[in-house]
Structures are given as C-alpha cells and as structure tokens.
C-alpha positions as CSV (number, residue, x, y, z in Angstrom):
1,X,66.8,-71.0,-47.1
2,X,63.4,-72.1,-45.9
3,X,60.2,-70.7,-47.4
4,X,59.6,-68.8,-44.2
5,X,63.0,-67.2,-44.4
6,X,62.6,-66.2,-48.0
7,X,59.1,-64.8,-47.3
8,X,60.4,-62.8,-44.3
9,X,63.2,-61.3,-46.5
10,X,60.7,-60.4,-49.2
11,X,58.3,-58.7,-46.8
12,X,61.2,-56.7,-45.2
13,X,62.6,-55.6,-48.6
14,X,59.2,-54.5,-49.8
15,X,58.5,-52.5,-46.7
16,X,61.9,-50.9,-46.7
17,X,61.5,-49.8,-50.3
18,X,58.1,-48.3,-49.5
19,X,59.1,-46.7,-46.2
20,X,61.9,-44.8,-48.0
21,X,59.7,-43.5,-50.8
22,X,61.1,-45.7,-53.5
23,X,57.6,-46.8,-54.6
24,X,54.0,-45.7,-53.9
25,X,50.5,-47.2,-53.7
26,X,50.2,-50.6,-55.3
27,X,52.6,-49.9,-58.2
28,X,55.4,-52.4,-57.4
29,X,55.7,-56.2,-57.4
30,X,58.2,-58.6,-55.9
31,X,58.8,-62.4,-56.2
32,X,61.0,-65.3,-55.4
33,X,61.4,-68.9,-56.4
34,X,61.0,-71.8,-53.9
35,X,61.0,-75.4,-54.9
36,X,60.3,-74.6,-58.5
37,X,57.3,-72.3,-57.9
38,X,57.0,-68.6,-57.9
39,X,55.8,-66.6,-54.9
40,X,54.8,-63.2,-56.1
41,X,53.0,-60.2,-54.5
42,X,49.3,-60.5,-55.4
43,X,47.5,-58.0,-57.6
44,X,46.6,-54.8,-55.9
45,X,48.9,-55.2,-52.9
46,X,51.0,-52.4,-51.4
47,X,54.7,-52.8,-50.5
48,X,54.0,-50.7,-47.3
49,X,51.5,-53.2,-45.9
50,X,52.6,-56.4,-47.6
51,X,52.3,-59.6,-45.5
52,X,53.2,-63.3,-46.3
53,X,49.5,-64.0,-46.8
54,X,49.5,-61.6,-49.7
55,X,51.8,-63.6,-51.9
56,X,50.2,-65.6,-54.8
57,X,51.9,-69.0,-55.6
58,X,52.0,-69.9,-59.3
59,X,53.9,-72.4,-61.5
60,X,57.0,-71.1,-63.1
61,X,56.2,-72.7,-66.5
62,X,52.9,-71.0,-67.3
63,X,51.7,-69.1,-64.2
64,X,49.0,-71.6,-63.2
65,X,47.7,-70.4,-59.8
66,X,48.2,-72.6,-56.8
67,X,46.3,-70.3,-54.4
68,X,43.1,-68.3,-54.5
69,X,45.1,-65.0,-54.8
70,X,45.6,-63.4,-58.2
71,X,49.2,-62.9,-59.1
72,X,50.5,-59.5,-60.1
73,X,49.5,-58.7,-63.8
74,X,53.3,-58.3,-64.5
75,X,54.1,-61.9,-63.4
76,X,55.4,-62.6,-67.0
77,X,58.2,-60.0,-66.5
78,X,59.4,-62.0,-63.5
79,X,58.9,-65.3,-65.3
80,X,61.1,-64.1,-68.2
81,X,64.0,-63.3,-65.9
82,X,63.6,-66.7,-64.1
83,X,63.6,-68.6,-67.3
84,X,66.6,-66.9,-69.0
85,X,69.1,-69.3,-67.4
86,X,71.3,-67.0,-65.3
87,X,70.4,-68.4,-61.8
88,X,67.9,-65.7,-61.0
89,X,65.7,-66.6,-58.0
90,X,64.4,-63.2,-56.8
91,X,62.9,-60.3,-58.8
92,X,61.9,-56.8,-57.8
93,X,60.0,-54.3,-60.0
94,X,59.3,-50.7,-58.9
95,X,58.5,-47.3,-60.3
96,X,61.2,-45.5,-58.4
97,X,61.5,-41.8,-59.3
98,X,65.0,-41.4,-60.8
99,X,65.1,-44.7,-62.6
100,X,61.7,-43.9,-64.2
101,X,62.8,-40.4,-65.1
102,X,65.9,-41.8,-66.8
103,X,63.9,-44.4,-68.7
104,X,61.9,-41.5,-70.3
105,X,65.0,-40.0,-72.0
106,X,66.3,-41.1,-75.4
107,X,69.4,-43.3,-75.2
108,X,71.7,-44.3,-78.1
109,X,72.9,-47.6,-76.6
110,X,69.9,-49.5,-75.4
111,X,72.0,-52.2,-73.9
112,X,73.8,-49.8,-71.5
113,X,71.8,-46.8,-70.6
114,X,73.1,-45.6,-67.2
115,X,76.5,-43.9,-67.4
116,X,79.2,-45.2,-64.9
117,X,79.8,-42.1,-62.9
118,X,80.6,-44.3,-59.9
119,X,81.9,-47.9,-59.8
120,X,79.0,-49.3,-57.7
121,X,76.4,-50.0,-60.3
122,X,78.8,-52.3,-62.2
123,X,79.8,-53.9,-58.9
124,X,76.3,-54.6,-57.6
125,X,74.4,-55.2,-60.9
126,X,76.3,-54.6,-64.1
127,X,75.1,-52.7,-67.1
128,X,71.4,-51.7,-67.4
129,X,69.4,-52.3,-70.6
130,X,66.3,-50.4,-71.8
131,X,63.2,-52.2,-72.9
132,X,60.9,-50.3,-75.5
133,X,57.6,-49.1,-74.2
134,X,54.6,-51.3,-73.8
135,X,51.5,-50.7,-71.7
136,X,51.9,-52.2,-68.2
137,X,50.7,-55.8,-68.1
138,X,50.3,-56.0,-71.8
139,X,51.6,-58.7,-74.3
140,X,53.3,-55.9,-76.1
141,X,55.4,-55.2,-73.0
142,X,56.1,-58.8,-72.4
143,X,57.2,-59.4,-76.0
144,X,59.5,-56.3,-75.9
145,X,61.0,-57.4,-72.6
146,X,61.6,-60.9,-73.8
147,X,63.4,-59.5,-76.9
148,X,65.5,-57.1,-74.7
149,X,66.7,-59.8,-72.3
150,X,70.4,-60.4,-72.5
151,X,73.3,-61.4,-70.1
152,X,72.4,-58.6,-67.7
153,X,69.9,-58.8,-64.8
154,X,69.1,-55.1,-64.7
155,X,66.6,-53.3,-66.9
156,X,64.6,-50.1,-67.3
157,X,61.2,-50.4,-68.8
158,X,60.8,-47.3,-70.9
159,X,58.5,-44.7,-69.3
160,X,57.7,-47.3,-66.6
161,X,60.5,-48.2,-64.2
162,X,63.3,-50.6,-63.2
163,X,63.2,-54.4,-62.8
164,X,66.1,-56.4,-61.5
165,X,66.8,-60.1,-60.8
166,X,69.4,-61.8,-58.7
167,X,70.3,-65.1,-57.1
168,X,68.7,-64.1,-53.8
169,X,66.4,-61.4,-52.4
170,X,68.9,-59.2,-50.6
171,X,71.2,-59.2,-53.7
172,X,68.3,-58.1,-55.8
173,X,67.5,-55.4,-53.2
174,X,71.0,-54.0,-53.1
175,X,71.2,-54.0,-56.9
176,X,67.9,-52.2,-57.2
177,X,69.0,-49.6,-54.7
178,X,72.2,-49.0,-56.6
179,X,70.3,-48.7,-59.9
180,X,68.1,-46.0,-58.4
181,X,71.1,-44.1,-56.9
182,X,73.0,-44.3,-60.2
183,X,70.0,-43.1,-62.1
184,X,69.7,-40.2,-59.7
185,X,73.3,-39.2,-60.2
186,X,72.9,-39.5,-64.0
187,X,69.7,-37.4,-63.9
188,X,71.5,-34.6,-61.8
189,X,74.5,-34.6,-64.2
190,X,72.5,-34.8,-67.4
191,X,73.0,-31.2,-68.4
192,X,76.7,-30.9,-67.3
193,X,79.2,-30.1,-70.0
194,X,81.9,-32.6,-70.8
195,X,80.0,-35.4,-69.3
196,X,82.4,-38.0,-70.6
197,X,85.2,-36.6,-68.5
198,X,83.1,-37.3,-65.4
199,X,82.9,-41.0,-66.1
200,X,85.1,-43.5,-64.2
201,X,87.9,-45.0,-66.3
C-alpha cells in the first residue's frame, strides 16, 4: 500500500472508533509503519478530528522525530510491538470502556485474561495478556509492557486500556473491536454462576 492509502485507512479507523464512542477526547493513539519509519498520531490529537497532517513521523529504532510534530507520549508502546518480530505494521491504543473496566479486575492468568465466551476473539486476535500498571507515558509502563510482550498481539494495560497490533490497519481495527466486544460480554457475565459452563469448548 502507498503512504496515502495507509494514511487514509488510519484516519478512517480513528474517526470510526471515535464516532461510535470507543474513545474520547485526546486519549487514544494510532500508528503504522511505512518504509521503516513510524507514522503516529501526534501528542494531543483527537481521533474524532484526526487528519493526515496530524501524524508525527519518527524513526522506529529510537523515535527520532522527522517532522516538527511531537509524537504521542506512548510511542514506546507502539515501538515495542513493532520490534517484537511478529510482522506487526499497525498499532491502535484506546481507553474503550469495557476493555478498561476488565483491566481493572484481578486476573489469575495474566497471559489470557478475557474468557472465550464466543469464538471470535480467538479468530480475530488470539488471547489477550495483561500488563501491570504503570503511569501513562512513564518508563515504568514501558518496562512493564516490554516484560509482558509474548507471542500474542493483544494486550490490556491494567487500569488503562487495550492495545493491539496487526500486519495492517484494518486487521488491527477488527481485532480491537472484537477485544472490546469480548470484554463487554465478560463484564456482563462476571457475576453469573457456573461461568465455566458458559465458555466455548
């Protein structure tokens, strides 16, 4: 895909997420790789009004800026997913309601925190791991996320929200959507008795 095509997809995805109430204000960030560099929504931007001119361009290796715009303070989260060697070329991070609610609860298995009540999360993303809490944009968060990264591309940041990576933007978008819907189902069933009987085989 050309840079223009990738940019158009990223803007469409951001606005779709915002228009359906899956994020608010300037609390989300989105990025993609092109020719070895990262294009990421600039600091303080809003998904609802995001334009191609509001993407910062930085080097993948160390985040050196290539434009006047300041990259999102959570660039390092994106960088970690790009560098983990699984072919990730698009990353989306939001604070969507149900995924964030689910991230606040205690979980026994931190490598698989969303129960499979339907088959679609596994189909679109796989299992979802939980990263211990760190203040947004902090080295503590980045270190915790780096230590949590495994063979999955879907994560919940504790008391913070979801982040997903994929080979292309629409795949990341569909995975993020399924993560949020699965977290919603899990939240609504959290007090049901005999929960294990509700899981798919």
